[in-house]
DSSP file (Angstrom, degrees, kcal/mol; ACC not computed):
  #  RESIDUE AA STRUCTURE BP1 BP2  ACC     N-H-->O    O-->H-N    N-H-->O    O-->H-N    TCO  KAPPA ALPHA  PHI   PSI    X-CA   Y-CA   Z-CA
    1    1 A X    >         0   0    0      0, 0.0     3,-1.4     0, 0.0     5,-0.3   0.000 360.0 360.0 360.0 -18.8   44.6  -19.6  -64.1
    2    2 A X  T 3   +     0   0    0      1,-0.3     3,-0.3     2,-0.1    10,-0.0   0.705 360.0  49.0 -73.1 -16.2   41.2  -18.4  -65.1
    3    3 A X  T 3  S+     0   0    0      1,-0.2    -1,-0.3     2,-0.1     0, 0.0   0.203  78.4 100.0-104.2  15.6   39.4  -20.5  -62.5
    4    4 A X  S X  S-     0   0    0     -3,-1.4     3,-1.8     1,-0.1     4,-0.4   0.654  79.1-138.6 -77.5 -12.0   41.5  -19.5  -59.5
    5    5 A X  T 3   -     0   0    0     -3,-0.3    -1,-0.1     1,-0.3    -3,-0.1   0.711  60.7 -68.6  65.3  19.1   38.9  -17.0  -58.3
    6    6 A X  T 3  S+     0   0    0     -5,-0.3    -1,-0.3     5,-0.1    -2,-0.0   0.441 118.4 104.5  81.5  -1.7   41.6  -14.5  -57.5
    7    7 A X  S <  S+     0   0    0     -3,-1.8    -2,-0.1     1,-0.1    -1,-0.0   0.842  83.2  33.2 -82.2 -33.3   42.9  -16.7  -54.6
    8    8 A X  S    S-     0   0    0     -4,-0.4    -1,-0.1    -7,-0.1    -3,-0.1   0.958 141.4 -15.2 -91.1 -58.5   46.0  -18.1  -56.3
    9    9 A X        -     0   0    0     -8,-0.2     3,-0.1     2,-0.1    -2,-0.0   0.734  65.7-149.5-116.9 -39.1   47.4  -15.5  -58.6
   10   10 A X        +     0   0    0      1,-0.2     2,-0.3    -9,-0.2    -8,-0.0   0.578  67.9  89.3  77.0   8.5   44.8  -12.9  -59.2
   11   11 A X        -     0   0    0    -10,-0.1    -1,-0.2     1,-0.1    -2,-0.1  -0.951  63.0-150.9-135.7 156.3   46.0  -12.1  -62.7
   12   12 A X  S    S+     0   0    0     -2,-0.3     2,-0.3    -3,-0.1   -10,-0.1   0.451  76.8  55.5-104.5  -2.6   45.3  -13.6  -66.1
   13   13 A X        -     0   0    0    -12,-0.1     2,-0.3     4,-0.0    -2,-0.0  -0.826  63.3-145.0-128.3 165.4   48.7  -12.9  -67.7
   14   14 A X     >  -     0   0    0     -2,-0.3     4,-2.3     1,-0.1     5,-0.2  -0.875  30.9-112.6-123.3 161.4   52.3  -13.7  -67.2
   15   15 A X  H  > S+     0   0    0     -2,-0.3     4,-2.4     1,-0.2     5,-0.2   0.869 115.7  54.4 -61.1 -37.3   55.3  -11.6  -68.0
   16   16 A X  H  > S+     0   0    0      2,-0.2     4,-2.4     1,-0.2    -1,-0.2   0.942 110.5  44.3 -64.6 -47.1   56.5  -14.0  -70.7
   17   17 A X  H  > S+     0   0    0      1,-0.2     4,-2.7     2,-0.2    -1,-0.2   0.879 113.1  52.1 -67.3 -35.5   53.2  -13.9  -72.5
   18   18 A X  H  X S+     0   0    0     -4,-2.3     4,-2.3     2,-0.2    -1,-0.2   0.902 110.2  48.7 -65.6 -40.3   53.0  -10.1  -72.2
   19   19 A X  H  X S+     0   0    0     -4,-2.4     4,-2.0     2,-0.2    -2,-0.2   0.923 113.5  46.7 -63.6 -44.1   56.5   -9.8  -73.6
   20   20 A X  H  X S+     0   0    0     -4,-2.4     4,-2.4     1,-0.2    -2,-0.2   0.913 112.0  50.0 -65.7 -42.6   55.7  -12.1  -76.5
   21   21 A X  H  X S+     0   0    0     -4,-2.7     4,-1.9     1,-0.2    -1,-0.2   0.890 108.9  53.0 -62.7 -39.1   52.4  -10.2  -77.2
   22   22 A X  H  X S+     0   0    0     -4,-2.3     4,-1.1     1,-0.2    -1,-0.2   0.891 109.9  48.4 -62.8 -38.8   54.3   -6.9  -77.2
   23   23 A X  H  X S+     0   0    0     -4,-2.0     4,-1.0     1,-0.2     3,-0.4   0.914 110.8  50.0 -66.3 -43.0   56.7   -8.2  -79.7
   24   24 A X  H  X S+     0   0    0     -4,-2.4     4,-0.6     1,-0.2    -2,-0.2   0.808 101.4  63.0 -68.6 -28.3   53.9   -9.6  -81.9
   25   25 A X  H >< S+     0   0    0     -4,-1.9     3,-0.7     1,-0.2    -1,-0.2   0.884 102.5  50.8 -61.2 -36.9   52.1   -6.2  -81.8
   26   26 A X  H 3< S+     0   0    0     -4,-1.1    -1,-0.2    -3,-0.4    -2,-0.2   0.811 113.0  45.7 -68.6 -29.2   55.1   -4.7  -83.5
   27   27 A X  H >< S+     0   0    0     -4,-1.0     3,-2.1    -3,-0.1    -1,-0.2   0.423  81.8 131.5 -94.5   0.3   55.0   -7.4  -86.2
   28   28 A X  T << S+     0   0    0     -3,-0.7     3,-0.1    -4,-0.6    -3,-0.1  -0.277  72.5  20.7 -57.9 134.1   51.3   -7.2  -86.8
   29   29 A X  T 3  S+     0   0    0      1,-0.4    -1,-0.3     0, 0.0     2,-0.2   0.334  97.2 117.5  90.2  -6.7   50.4   -6.9  -90.5
   30   30 A X  S <  S-     0   0    0     -3,-2.1    -1,-0.4     1,-0.1    -3,-0.0  -0.521  76.0 -90.5 -86.3 159.8   53.7   -8.3  -91.7
   31   31 A X     >  -     0   0    0     -2,-0.2     4,-2.1     1,-0.1     3,-0.3  -0.283  41.5-107.2 -62.4 158.3   54.0  -11.6  -93.7
   32   32 A X  H  > S+     0   0    0      1,-0.2     4,-2.5     2,-0.2     5,-0.2   0.889 119.4  53.2 -58.1 -43.2   54.5  -14.7  -91.6
   33   33 A X  H  > S+     0   0    0      1,-0.2     4,-2.4     2,-0.2    -1,-0.2   0.885 108.9  49.7 -62.6 -37.1   58.2  -15.1  -92.5
   34   34 A X  H  > S+     0   0    0     -3,-0.3     4,-2.5     2,-0.2    -1,-0.2   0.886 110.0  51.5 -67.5 -38.2   58.9  -11.5  -91.4
   35   35 A X  H  X S+     0   0    0     -4,-2.1     4,-2.5     2,-0.2    -2,-0.2   0.922 111.1  47.5 -62.7 -43.6   57.1  -12.2  -88.1
   36   36 A X  H  X S+     0   0    0     -4,-2.5     4,-2.7     2,-0.2    -2,-0.2   0.924 113.2  48.0 -64.6 -44.4   59.2  -15.3  -87.5
   37   37 A X  H  X S+     0   0    0     -4,-2.4     4,-2.7     2,-0.2    -1,-0.2   0.906 112.4  49.0 -62.7 -41.1   62.4  -13.4  -88.4
   38   38 A X  H  X S+     0   0    0     -4,-2.5     4,-2.3     2,-0.2    -2,-0.2   0.918 113.0  46.8 -65.0 -43.2   61.5  -10.5  -86.2
   39   39 A X  H  X S+     0   0    0     -4,-2.5     4,-2.2     2,-0.2    -2,-0.2   0.917 113.2  49.2 -63.8 -43.8   60.7  -12.9  -83.3
   40   40 A X  H  X S+     0   0    0     -4,-2.7     4,-2.7     1,-0.2    -2,-0.2   0.921 111.0  49.7 -62.2 -44.8   63.9  -14.8  -83.8
   41   41 A X  H  X S+     0   0    0     -4,-2.7     4,-2.8     1,-0.2    -1,-0.2   0.908 110.6  50.0 -62.1 -42.1   66.0  -11.6  -83.9
   42   42 A X  H  X S+     0   0    0     -4,-2.3     4,-1.9     2,-0.2    -1,-0.2   0.897 112.1  48.3 -63.6 -39.6   64.4  -10.3  -80.7
   43   43 A X  H  X S+     0   0    0     -4,-2.2     4,-2.2     2,-0.2    -2,-0.2   0.920 112.8  47.1 -66.3 -44.5   65.1  -13.7  -79.0
   44   44 A X  H  X S+     0   0    0     -4,-2.7     4,-2.6     1,-0.2    -2,-0.2   0.917 111.0  52.5 -63.4 -43.1   68.8  -13.7  -80.2
   45   45 A X  H  X S+     0   0    0     -4,-2.8     4,-2.5     1,-0.2    -1,-0.2   0.891 108.8  51.0 -59.2 -39.7   69.2  -10.1  -79.1
   46   46 A X  H  X S+     0   0    0     -4,-1.9     4,-2.5     2,-0.2    -1,-0.2   0.921 110.6  47.7 -64.6 -44.2   67.9  -11.0  -75.6
   47   47 A X  H  X S+     0   0    0     -4,-2.2     4,-2.4     2,-0.2    -2,-0.2   0.905 112.4  49.4 -63.9 -41.0   70.3  -13.9  -75.3
   48   48 A X  H  X S+     0   0    0     -4,-2.6     4,-2.5     2,-0.2    -2,-0.2   0.923 111.6  49.3 -63.6 -43.7   73.2  -11.8  -76.4
   49   49 A X  H  X S+     0   0    0     -4,-2.5     4,-1.9     1,-0.2    -2,-0.2   0.927 113.7  45.0 -60.6 -46.3   72.3   -9.0  -73.9
   50   50 A X  H  X S+     0   0    0     -4,-2.5     4,-2.3     2,-0.2    -1,-0.2   0.859 111.8  53.1 -68.1 -34.8   72.0  -11.5  -71.1
   51   51 A X  H  X S+     0   0    0     -4,-2.4     4,-2.5     2,-0.2    -2,-0.2   0.919 108.4  49.8 -65.2 -43.3   75.3  -13.2  -72.1
   52   52 A X  H  X S+     0   0    0     -4,-2.5     4,-2.3     1,-0.2    -2,-0.2   0.890 110.5  50.8 -62.0 -39.4   77.1   -9.8  -72.0
   53   53 A X  H  X S+     0   0    0     -4,-1.9     4,-2.2     2,-0.2    -2,-0.2   0.921 110.7  48.6 -63.2 -44.2   75.6   -9.2  -68.6
   54   54 A X  H  X S+     0   0    0     -4,-2.3     4,-2.4     2,-0.2    -2,-0.2   0.902 111.1  49.9 -63.8 -41.2   76.8  -12.6  -67.3
   55   55 A X  H  X S+     0   0    0     -4,-2.5     4,-2.5     2,-0.2    -1,-0.2   0.918 110.4  50.4 -63.4 -43.3   80.3  -12.0  -68.8
   56   56 A X  H  X S+     0   0    0     -4,-2.3     4,-1.3     1,-0.2    -2,-0.2   0.897 111.0  49.1 -62.4 -40.5   80.5   -8.6  -67.1
   57   57 A X  H  <>S+     0   0    0     -4,-2.2     5,-2.9     1,-0.2     3,-0.2   0.924 112.3  47.4 -64.4 -44.2   79.5  -10.1  -63.8
   58   58 A X  H ><5S+     0   0    0     -4,-2.4     3,-1.6     1,-0.2    -2,-0.2   0.878 109.0  54.1 -66.2 -37.0   82.1  -12.8  -64.0
   59   59 A X  H 3<5S+     0   0    0     -4,-2.5    -1,-0.2     1,-0.3    -2,-0.2   0.793 107.7  50.5 -67.9 -26.4   84.8  -10.4  -65.0
   60   60 A X  T 3<5S-     0   0    0     -4,-1.3    -1,-0.3    -3,-0.2    -2,-0.2   0.181 120.7-111.3 -94.5  18.1   84.0   -8.3  -61.9
   61   61 A X  T < 5S+     0   0    0     -3,-1.6     2,-0.5     1,-0.2    -3,-0.2   0.810  74.7 134.6  58.6  34.6   84.3  -11.5  -59.8
   62   62 A X      < -     0   0    0     -5,-2.9    -1,-0.2    -6,-0.1    -2,-0.2  -0.950  40.9-167.8-113.3 132.6   80.6  -11.5  -59.0
   63   63 A X  S    S+     0   0    0     -2,-0.5     2,-0.3     1,-0.1    -1,-0.1   0.747  75.8  26.3 -86.4 -24.8   78.5  -14.7  -59.3
   64   64 A X  S    S-     0   0    0     -7,-0.1    -1,-0.1    -6,-0.0     0, 0.0  -0.915  91.3 -92.0-135.0 156.5   75.2  -13.0  -59.1
   65   65 A X     >  -     0   0    0     -2,-0.3     4,-2.7     1,-0.1     3,-0.2  -0.325  49.7-103.8 -61.4 157.2   73.6   -9.6  -59.8
   66   66 A X  H  > S+     0   0    0      1,-0.2     4,-2.7     2,-0.2     5,-0.2   0.870 119.2  52.0 -55.6 -43.4   73.7   -7.3  -56.8
   67   67 A X  H  > S+     0   0    0      1,-0.2     4,-2.0     2,-0.2    -1,-0.2   0.913 113.6  43.7 -62.6 -42.4   70.0   -7.6  -56.0
   68   68 A X  H  > S+     0   0    0     -3,-0.2     4,-2.7     2,-0.2    -2,-0.2   0.910 113.3  51.6 -68.7 -42.3   70.2  -11.4  -56.0
   69   69 A X  H  X S+     0   0    0     -4,-2.7     4,-2.5     1,-0.2    -2,-0.2   0.900 110.1  49.6 -61.5 -41.2   73.5  -11.4  -54.0
   70   70 A X  H  X S+     0   0    0     -4,-2.7     4,-2.5    -5,-0.2    -1,-0.2   0.925 111.9  47.6 -63.9 -44.6   71.9   -9.1  -51.4
   71   71 A X  H  X S+     0   0    0     -4,-2.0     4,-2.5    -5,-0.2     5,-0.2   0.921 111.8  50.3 -63.4 -43.3   68.9  -11.3  -51.0
   72   72 A X  H  X S+     0   0    0     -4,-2.7     4,-2.6     1,-0.2    -2,-0.2   0.937 111.8  47.5 -59.4 -47.1   71.0  -14.4  -50.7
   73   73 A X  H  X S+     0   0    0     -4,-2.5     4,-2.5     2,-0.2    -1,-0.2   0.879 110.3  52.7 -64.3 -37.5   73.2  -12.8  -48.0
   74   74 A X  H  X S+     0   0    0     -4,-2.5     4,-2.1     2,-0.2    -1,-0.2   0.939 112.5  44.5 -60.7 -47.0   70.1  -11.6  -46.2
   75   75 A X  H  X S+     0   0    0     -4,-2.5     4,-2.3     1,-0.2    -2,-0.2   0.879 111.8  53.8 -65.4 -37.5   68.7  -15.1  -46.1
   76   76 A X  H  X S+     0   0    0     -4,-2.6     4,-1.4    -5,-0.2    -2,-0.2   0.928 108.9  48.3 -63.2 -44.2   72.1  -16.5  -45.2
   77   77 A X  H  X S+     0   0    0     -4,-2.5     4,-0.5     1,-0.2    -2,-0.2   0.899 111.2  50.4 -63.3 -40.4   72.3  -14.2  -42.2
   78   78 A X  H >< S+     0   0    0     -4,-2.1     3,-1.1     1,-0.2    -1,-0.2   0.888 108.0  53.6 -63.4 -38.1   68.8  -15.2  -41.1
   79   79 A X  H >< S+     0   0    0     -4,-2.3     3,-1.5     1,-0.3    -1,-0.2   0.798  97.2  65.4 -67.9 -28.0   69.7  -18.8  -41.4
   80   80 A X  H 3< S+     0   0    0     -4,-1.4    -1,-0.3     1,-0.3    -2,-0.2   0.724  92.0  65.1 -66.6 -19.7   72.7  -18.3  -39.1
   81   81 A X  T << S+     0   0    0     -3,-1.1     2,-0.3    -4,-0.5    -1,-0.3   0.571  75.2 106.6 -79.9  -8.5   70.2  -17.5  -36.3
   82   82 A X    <   -     0   0    0     -3,-1.5    -3,-0.0    -4,-0.2    -4,-0.0  -0.553  47.5-173.3 -73.6 131.0   68.8  -21.0  -36.2
   83   83 A X        +     0   0    0     -2,-0.3     2,-0.3     2,-0.0    -1,-0.1   0.673  57.7  84.4-100.9 -19.4   69.9  -22.8  -33.2
   84   84 A X        -     0   0    0     15,-0.1     2,-0.4    16,-0.1    15,-0.2  -0.657  57.8-176.8 -86.3 140.9   68.5  -26.3  -33.9
   85   85 A X  E     -A   98   0A   0     13,-1.4    13,-2.6    -2,-0.3     2,-0.4  -0.999  14.6-159.2-141.3 139.5   70.6  -28.5  -36.1
   86   86 A X  E     -A   97   0A   0     -2,-0.4     2,-0.3    11,-0.2    11,-0.2  -0.963  10.8-171.9-118.6 134.6   70.2  -32.0  -37.5
   87   87 A X  E     -A   96   0A   0      9,-2.2     9,-2.0    -2,-0.4     2,-0.4  -0.871   7.7-154.7-120.9 158.9   73.0  -34.2  -38.7
   88   88 A X  E     -A   95   0A   0     -2,-0.3     2,-0.8     7,-0.2     7,-0.2  -0.983   7.0-152.5-138.0 123.6   72.9  -37.4  -40.5
   89   89 A X  E  >> -A   94   0A   0      5,-2.3     4,-2.3    -2,-0.4     5,-1.1  -0.846   8.7-166.2 -94.5 106.9   75.6  -40.1  -40.5
   90   90 A X  T  45S+     0   0    0     -2,-0.8    -1,-0.2     1,-0.2     0, 0.0   0.818  83.9  56.3 -67.3 -29.6   75.2  -41.9  -43.8
   91   91 A X  T  45S+     0   0    0      1,-0.2    -1,-0.2    -3,-0.1    -2,-0.0   0.928 121.4  25.6 -67.6 -43.9   77.4  -44.8  -42.7
   92   92 A X  T  45S-     0   0    0      2,-0.1    -2,-0.2    -3,-0.1    -1,-0.2   0.614  99.3-127.4 -95.6 -14.2   75.4  -45.7  -39.6
   93   93 A X  T  <5 +     0   0    0     -4,-2.3     2,-0.4     1,-0.2    -3,-0.2   0.891  58.3 147.5  68.5  39.7   72.0  -44.3  -40.8
   94   94 A X  E   < -A   89   0A   0     -5,-1.1    -5,-2.3     2,-0.0     2,-0.4  -0.917  37.3-153.0-116.1 132.7   71.7  -42.3  -37.5
   95   95 A X  E     -A   88   0A   0     -2,-0.4     2,-0.4    -7,-0.2    -7,-0.2  -0.802   8.7-166.5 -97.1 143.7   70.0  -38.9  -37.1
   96   96 A X  E     -A   87   0A   0     -9,-2.0    -9,-2.2    -2,-0.4     2,-0.5  -0.998   0.7-165.9-127.8 136.3   71.0  -36.5  -34.4
   97   97 A X  E     -A   86   0A   0     -2,-0.4     2,-0.5   -11,-0.2   -11,-0.2  -0.984   4.7-162.5-126.1 123.4   69.0  -33.5  -33.4
   98   98 A X  E     -A   85   0A   0    -13,-2.6   -13,-1.4    -2,-0.5     2,-0.4  -0.898   4.0-170.3-110.6 131.6   70.5  -30.7  -31.2
   99   99 A X              0   0    0     -2,-0.5   -15,-0.1   -15,-0.2    -2,-0.0  -0.940 360.0 360.0-116.4 141.1   68.4  -28.1  -29.3
  100  100 A X              0   0    0     -2,-0.4    -1,-0.1     0, 0.0   -16,-0.1   0.387 360.0 360.0-125.0 360.0   69.9  -25.1  -27.6
């Protein structure tokens, strides 16, 4: 990413590396085993938190978080406006293209 000249991403960091660096800042100066344990505990806590969120969503009959569901529905509605359609008959190997 350092040679993109600002055209591709324009940043030198990613959220994952920033999160990891933030965790390691808290463990700075500790013995290596304590750093590993702290990192492991933070990772396990994150998985437990995300698992609890997923369980809550499933119990409320939601497959996705609200923001994702809204975006999906927006894209779905936009896709319904497309009038051209292509079908493919796998048995005959024939494409059909409809214009309206």
